[in-house]
LUMDOFI-596513 format. One record per residue (C-alpha): residue in three letters; x, y, z; residue number from 1. Coordinates in Angstrom, 1 decimal, decimal comma. Layout:
BEGIN
    aa     east    north       up     i
   ALA        X        Y        Z   NUM
...
//
This chain:
BEGIN
    aa     east    north       up     i
   MET     10,9     19,2    -62,1     1
   THR     12,5     19,4    -58,4     2
   LEU     15,7     17,8    -57,7     3
   THR     16,1     16,4    -54,2     4
   PHE     19,6     16,0    -53,2     5
   LYS     20,1     13,0    -50,1     6
   PRO     24,0     13,3    -48,4     7
   LYS     25,5     10,1    -47,4     8
   LEU     25,0      9,0    -44,1     9
   ALA     28,7      9,0    -44,0    10
   THR     29,5     12,7    -45,1    11
   VAL     27,0     13,7    -42,4    12
   LEU     28,7     11,6    -39,7    13
   SER     31,8     13,3    -40,6    14
   GLY     30,7     16,6    -40,1    15
   LEU     28,7     16,1    -37,1    16
   LEU     32,1     14,4    -35,6    17
   ALA     34,3     17,8    -37,0    18
   VAL     31,7     19,9    -34,8    19
   MET     31,9     17,8    -31,6    20
   ALA     35,9     17,8    -32,2    21
   LEU     35,9     21,5    -32,6    22
   SER     33,8     22,0    -28,8    23
   VAL     35,9     19,6    -27,1    24
   THR     38,6     21,7    -25,2    25
   PRO     42,2     20,0    -25,1    26
   ALA     42,1     19,0    -21,3    27
   ALA     38,8     17,2    -22,0    28
   LEU     40,5     15,3    -25,0    29
   ALA     43,5     14,0    -22,6    30
   GLN     43,0     13,2    -18,8    31
   THR     46,1     12,0    -17,8    32
   LYS     45,5     10,3    -14,2    33
   ILE     47,8     11,3    -11,5    34
   LYS     48,0      9,9     -7,8    35
   MET     49,1     11,7     -5,6    36
   VAL     50,4     11,2     -1,7    37
   LEU     51,2     13,6      0,6    38
   ASN     54,1     14,4      3,2    39
   TRP     51,2     14,5      6,3    40
   LYS     47,6     15,0      6,7    41
   TYR     45,5     17,9      5,4    42
   GLN     47,2     21,0      7,2    43
   GLY     47,8     24,8      5,9    44
   PRO     50,9     24,3      4,1    45
   GLN     49,1     22,0      2,0    46
   ALA     46,8     24,8      0,8    47
   TRP     48,4     25,4     -2,7    48
   PHE     47,7     21,5     -3,8    49
   PHE     43,5     22,0     -2,9    50
   LEU     43,7     25,2     -4,5    51
   ALA     45,0     23,7     -7,9    52
   GLN     42,4     21,3     -7,7    53
   ASP     39,3     23,8     -6,9    54
   LYS     40,5     26,2     -9,6    55
   GLY     40,6     23,9    -12,1    56
   TYR     44,6     24,5    -13,0    57
   PHE     45,6     20,6    -12,7    58
   LYS     42,6     20,1    -15,2    59
   ALA     43,4     23,1    -17,5    60
   GLU     46,6     21,2    -18,1    61
   GLY     45,2     17,9    -18,8    62
   LEU     45,2     16,2    -15,6    63
   ASP     42,9     14,4    -13,0    64
   VAL     44,7     14,5     -9,9    65
   GLU     43,5     12,7     -6,8    66
   ILE     45,5     13,6     -3,4    67
   ASP     45,7     11,1     -0,4    68
   GLN     46,7     12,2      2,8    69
   GLY     50,6     10,8      4,0    70
   GLU     52,1      9,4      6,9    71
   GLY     55,6     11,4      6,8    72
   SER     57,9     12,9      4,7    73
   SER     60,0     10,2      4,3    74
   ALA     57,1      7,5      3,2    75
   PRO     56,0      8,9     -0,3    76
   VAL     59,4      7,7     -1,8    77
   ALA     58,8      4,2     -0,9    78
   LYS     55,1      4,2     -2,0    79
   ILE     55,5      5,9     -5,2    80
   ALA     58,9      3,4     -5,8    81
   ALA     56,2      0,7     -5,1    82
   GLY     53,8      1,6     -7,7    83
   ALA     51,0      2,5     -5,5    84
   TYR     51,5      6,4     -6,6    85
   ASN     52,4      8,0     -9,7    86
   ALA     53,5     11,3     -7,6    87
   GLY     54,2     12,6     -3,8    88
   PHE     55,4     15,6     -1,7    89
   GLY     58,2     13,7      0,0    90
   ASP     61,7     14,0      1,9    91
   MET     64,8     14,8     -0,4    92
   ASN     66,9     13,2      1,9    93
   ALA     65,0     10,0      2,2    94
   LEU     64,7     10,0     -1,9    95
   ILE     68,8     10,2     -1,6    96
   ASP     69,1      7,7      0,6    97
   PHE     66,8      5,2     -1,5    98
   ALA     68,3      6,4     -4,8    99
   ALA     71,7      5,1     -3,4   100
   LYS     70,4      1,9     -3,0   101
   ARG     67,9      1,0     -5,1   102
   PRO     68,6      3,5     -8,5   103
   ALA     66,4      1,8    -10,9   104
   GLU     63,1      1,9     -8,6   105
   ALA     64,0      5,3     -6,8   106
   PRO     61,5      8,1     -7,9   107
   VAL     62,9     11,9     -9,2   108
   ALA     62,1     15,1     -7,7   109
   VAL     61,4     17,8    -10,1   110
   TYR     59,7     21,0     -7,9   111
   MET     61,8     21,9     -4,6   112
   ILE     59,2     23,6     -1,9   113
   TYR     60,9     22,9      1,7   114
   ASN     64,2     24,7      1,0   115
   THR     65,4     25,4      4,2   116
   PRO     66,2     22,5      6,7   117
   PRO     63,3     22,2      8,9   118
   PHE     64,4     19,3     10,8   119
   THR     64,5     19,5     15,0   120
   ILE     64,6     17,9     18,1   121
   ALA     62,2     19,5     20,6   122
   VAL     62,6     19,2     24,2   123
   LYS     61,3     20,4     27,0   124
   LYS     62,2     23,8     28,3   125
   ASP     63,9     22,7     31,7   126
   SER     65,4     19,6     30,3   127
   PRO     69,1     19,2     30,6   128
   ILE     69,6     18,5     27,1   129
   LYS     71,1     21,9     25,8   130
   THR     73,5     20,7     22,9   131
   PRO     73,3     17,6     20,7   132
   LYS     76,3     16,0     22,9   133
   ASP     73,6     15,8     25,6   134
   PHE     71,7     13,5     23,6   135
   GLU     73,7     10,5     24,9   136
   GLY     71,9      8,7     27,3   137
   LYS     68,9     10,0     26,6   138
   ASN     65,6      8,4     25,1   139
   ILE     64,4     10,5     21,9   140
   GLY     61,3      9,4     20,2   141
   GLY     59,6     10,3     16,8   142
   PRO     57,3      8,5     14,0   143
   ALA     59,0      6,1     12,3   144
   ASN     58,9      8,0      9,0   145
   ASP     59,9     11,3     10,2   146
   GLY     62,8     12,6      8,0   147
   ALA     64,2     14,3     11,4   148
   LEU     64,6     11,0     12,8   149
   LYS     65,9      9,5      9,5   150
   LEU     68,4     12,2      9,4   151
   PHE     69,7     11,8     12,9   152
   PRO     73,1      9,8     11,7   153
   ALA     73,8     12,9      9,9   154
   LEU     73,3     15,0     12,8   155
   ALA     75,4     12,7     15,0   156
   LYS     78,2     13,0     12,9   157
   ALA     78,1     16,7     11,8   158
   ALA     77,9     17,3     16,0   159
   LYS     80,3     14,8     16,9   160
   PHE     78,1     12,9     19,5   161
   ASP     77,7      9,0     19,6   162
   ALA     74,0      8,2     18,0   163
   SER     74,5      4,3     19,7   164
   LYS     74,2      6,1     23,0   165
   VAL     71,0      7,6     22,3   166
   THR     68,0      5,2     23,1   167
   ILE     65,3      5,8     19,8   168
   SER     61,6      5,1     20,4   169
   ASN     58,7      5,3     18,0   170
   MET     55,4      6,2     18,0   171
   ALA     52,1      7,4     16,5   172
   PRO     52,7     10,9     15,3   173
   ASN     49,7     12,0     17,6   174
   LEU     51,3     10,8     20,6   175
   ARG     54,5     12,8     20,0   176
   GLU     54,2     16,0     21,9   177
   GLN     52,0     14,2     24,5   178
   MET     54,9     11,4     25,4   179
   LEU     57,7     14,7     25,9   180
   VAL     55,2     16,2     28,2   181
   ARG     54,6     13,2     30,4   182
   GLY     58,2     12,2     30,8   183
   GLN     58,0      9,5     28,5   184
   VAL     60,7     10,5     26,1   185
   ASP     63,5     13,2     26,7   186
   GLY     63,3     14,8     23,0   187
   ILE     61,1     14,3     19,8   188
   PHE     61,9     14,1     16,1   189
   GLY     60,0     16,5     14,2   190
   TYR     60,0     19,2     11,6   191
   ILE     60,1     22,8     13,4   192
   ASN     56,3     23,9     12,4   193
   THR     54,8     20,4     12,9   194
   ILE     55,8     20,2     16,5   195
   TRP     55,2     24,0     17,5   196
   PHE     51,5     24,0     16,2   197
   SER     51,2     20,8     17,5   198
   ALA     52,2     21,6     20,8   199
   LYS     49,8     24,4     20,4   200
   LEU     46,9     22,0     19,9   201
   VAL     47,4     19,8     22,9   202
   GLY     47,5     23,2     24,9   203
   LEU     51,5     24,0     25,2   204
   ASP     53,0     27,2     24,5   205
   PRO     55,8     26,3     22,6   206
   ASP     57,6     29,9     23,4   207
   LYS     57,5     28,7     27,2   208
   ASP     57,4     25,2     27,1   209
   LEU     59,7     23,9     25,0   210
   ARG     63,2     24,1     23,1   211
   PHE     64,4     23,1     19,7   212
   ILE     67,8     21,9     18,7   213
   ASN     67,7     22,2     14,9   214
   TYR     69,6     20,3     12,7   215
   GLY     70,3     23,5     10,5   216
   ASN     72,3     25,3     13,4   217
   HIS     74,9     22,4     13,2   218
   GLY     75,6     22,1      9,6   219
   ILE     73,1     20,0      8,4   220
   ASP     72,0     22,5      5,4   221
   LEU     70,1     20,3      3,4   222
   TYR     67,0     20,5      1,0   223
   SER     63,5     18,8      2,8   224
   ASN     60,3     18,2      0,6   225
   ALA     60,3     18,3     -3,0   226
   ILE     57,5     17,1     -5,6   227
   LEU     58,3     13,4     -6,6   228
   PHE     57,4     11,6     -9,5   229
   SER     57,9      7,7    -10,6   230
   ARG     60,7      7,5    -13,2   231
   GLY     58,3      5,8    -15,4   232
   PHE     55,6      8,2    -15,2   233
   VAL     58,7     10,7    -16,0   234
   ARG     59,4      8,7    -19,0   235
   ASP     56,0      8,1    -20,6   236
   ASN     54,1     11,6    -19,9   237
   PRO     56,7     14,5    -19,8   238
   LYS     53,8     16,8    -20,5   239
   ALA     52,1     15,8    -17,5   240
   VAL     54,8     16,4    -15,0   241
   GLN     55,5     19,7    -16,9   242
   GLY     51,7     20,2    -16,4   243
   PHE     51,7     19,7    -13,1   244
   VAL     54,5     21,7    -11,5   245
   LYS     53,1     24,4    -13,9   246
   ALA     49,6     24,2    -12,1   247
   LEU     51,3     24,0     -8,4   248
   ASN     53,4     26,8     -9,1   249
   ARG     50,6     29,0    -10,4   250
   ALA     48,7     27,9     -7,0   251
   ILE     51,7     28,5     -4,7   252
   LYS     52,0     32,1     -6,2   253
   GLU     48,2     32,7     -5,7   254
   VAL     48,2     31,2     -1,8   255
   VAL     50,8     33,3     -0,9   256
   ALA     49,2     36,6     -2,7   257
   ASN     46,0     35,6     -0,8   258
   PRO     46,2     33,1      2,0   259
   GLU     42,5     33,1      2,7   260
   ALA     41,5     31,3     -0,7   261
   GLY     44,5     28,5      0,0   262
   MET     42,2     28,1      3,9   263
   ASP     39,3     28,0      2,0   264
   ALA     40,2     25,1     -0,2   265
   LEU     42,0     23,4      2,7   266
   MET     39,0     23,8      4,9   267
   ALA     36,6     22,5      2,1   268
   ARG     38,3     18,8      2,9   269
   GLU     38,7     19,0      6,6   270
   PRO     36,0     21,3      8,3   271
   LEU     37,3     20,5     11,5   272
   LEU     40,7     22,2     11,4   273
   LYS     41,1     25,5     13,3   274
   ARG     41,4     28,0     10,3   275
   ASP     43,4     30,7     12,1   276
   LEU     45,9     28,0     13,5   277
   GLU     46,4     26,1      9,6   278
   LYS     46,7     29,8      8,4   279
   GLU     49,2     30,8     11,1   280
   ARG     51,1     27,1     10,2   281
   LEU     51,1     28,1      6,6   282
   MET     52,6     31,5      6,6   283
   ALA     55,1     30,2      9,2   284
   THR     56,0     27,2      6,6   285
   ILE     56,5     29,9      3,8   286
   LYS     58,8     32,4      6,3   287
   GLU     60,8     29,2      7,6   288
   GLU     61,0     26,6      5,0   289
   MET     60,4     28,1      1,8   290
   ASN     62,3     31,3      1,9   291
   HIS     66,0     29,9      1,6   292
   PRO     68,3     33,0      0,3   293
   GLU     69,2     31,1     -2,7   294
   ILE     65,5     31,8     -4,2   295
   ALA     66,5     35,5     -5,1   296
   ARG     68,7     33,9     -7,5   297
   ILE     67,4     30,7     -8,9   298
   GLY     63,9     30,9     -8,0   299
   LEU     61,4     29,1     -6,0   300
   GLY     61,6     25,3     -7,3   301
   ASP     64,6     24,9     -8,1   302
   ILE     67,8     24,0     -6,5   303
   ASP     71,4     24,9     -6,5   304
   THR     73,3     22,3     -8,0   305
   GLU     76,4     22,3     -5,6   306
   ARG     74,5     22,7     -2,4   307
   MET     72,3     19,5     -3,7   308
   LYS     75,9     17,8     -4,1   309
   ARG     76,6     18,6     -0,5   310
   SER     73,9     17,7      0,6   311
   ILE     73,9     14,3     -1,2   312
   GLY     77,3     13,6      0,4   313
   VAL     76,3     14,2      3,7   314
   VAL     73,5     11,8      3,5   315
   VAL     75,6      9,4      1,8   316
   GLU     78,8      9,6      4,5   317
   ALA     76,5      9,7      7,6   318
   ASN     74,3      6,5      6,3   319
   GLN     77,1      4,4      4,8   320
   LEU     75,3      4,2      1,7   321
   PRO     76,3      1,8     -1,1   322
   ARG     77,0      4,6     -3,7   323
   THR     76,4      8,4     -4,2   324
   PRO     73,6      9,2     -6,7   325
   THR     74,5     12,0     -8,8   326
   VAL     72,5     15,5     -8,8   327
   GLU     70,5     14,4    -11,9   328
   GLU     69,6     11,3    -10,6   329
   VAL     67,9     12,4     -7,6   330
   PHE     66,5     16,1     -9,1   331
   ASP     65,1     16,6    -12,8   332
   ARG     64,9     20,5    -13,6   333
   ARG     63,6     20,4    -17,0   334
   TYR     60,1     20,3    -16,0   335
   LEU     60,4     23,6    -14,4   336
   PRO     58,3     26,7    -15,5   337
   ALA     60,5     29,5    -16,8   338
   ARG     62,5     31,3    -14,4   339
   ALA     60,4     34,7    -14,9   340
   ASP     57,1     32,6    -13,6   341
   LEU     59,1     31,5    -10,3   342
   ILE     58,9     32,9     -6,9   343
   SER     61,9     35,0     -6,1   344
   LYS     61,1     36,6     -2,4   345
   PHE     58,1     36,4      0,0   346
//
C-alpha cells in the first residue's frame, strides 16, 4: 500500500510567508516617509543630500526621503511648523525666534552643519559704506526670508548703530546682485558664499567689485544652518531621525573625501548648473561655513552648549522676543552619531 501525505493549506502558506519574510530587508519592511525642504535652490553645498539619496544611504536606514528646493534659510522653520514638511535645512536663529514666540509648534535642530556665521552685507567696492554705522540713511536690500536680514537688529545692537534709520527693501533672490550693481540699493543682505558666487554668475569679480561687511567681525558669533525636524515627527519617529542623521553624516564625509561624487549627484538633478563653479562653491562653504575651531573638540554636527546659550541671548535681546528658549528646546543632540563618527577637521 502506498501512503500519500497532503499537507494542510495553512501549513503551506505559513512556510511560504516565513521564506518571504527572510528575503525582505529591514529597510523594505519599514520605509518611513520624510518630506524635506532645503534652504535654497539646488547648489553645490547641498550635494551630500543628493548623494545620500543616490547611494541608498537613506534607504538603508529605512527612509524614503523626498527633497524640495527652498526659498531662503529662514523659510524652512515656518514650513515645518505648519506641517508642510517633516524636516528641513534652515537657519538656527530663525528657529530661536520662532521657538520664543510659539514654542509648542517650533521645530527642533538635530545636526548642526553651518557652525560659522556666514551673514554679511555686500556693498560695491567704491561705496562710501565702510563700517556698519554707515548703513544709517542707506537702502539695504535682500529676499524677505534671508537669514542676514532677519539678524539685522542683532548686528545693529552689537555694532551700535540705529537700524530705524536704514531703509530695508525686499527683492527676488535672483535680482539681488543686479540691483546692487545698478545702484537701486546701497547694499545687499546674504550669506557670504551665496553672494560671492551669485555675483560671479552675473559677470562680477567679487574680489574687485565688492566689499563685505561680515556680521562675525562685529560680535555676532552665531550658529547658522542646521537639520531641523518637527517636534511631532521626532516624538513619533526617533529611529527615523537618528537614521537620517546617520545617513547624512556618512554622505558629508564621503563628499568631503570625494567632491566629484557630490557634483555627480548634484548635476543629475540640475544639469544646467556650472559644475566647476558649484564645486568651488561647495569647497568654499566647507572651508568658511563649516570649519569652526570647535569641531576639533565636539565634531561636526554637535554644538557648544555655552556658545548656543549666548547665541540665544543675542537673538532674544536684539529682537525683543517674549521669552528665552533653552538650549534643549532648540537643539537635541540625542540623535547624533557617536563622537568618533563625526568630522573633527577638514
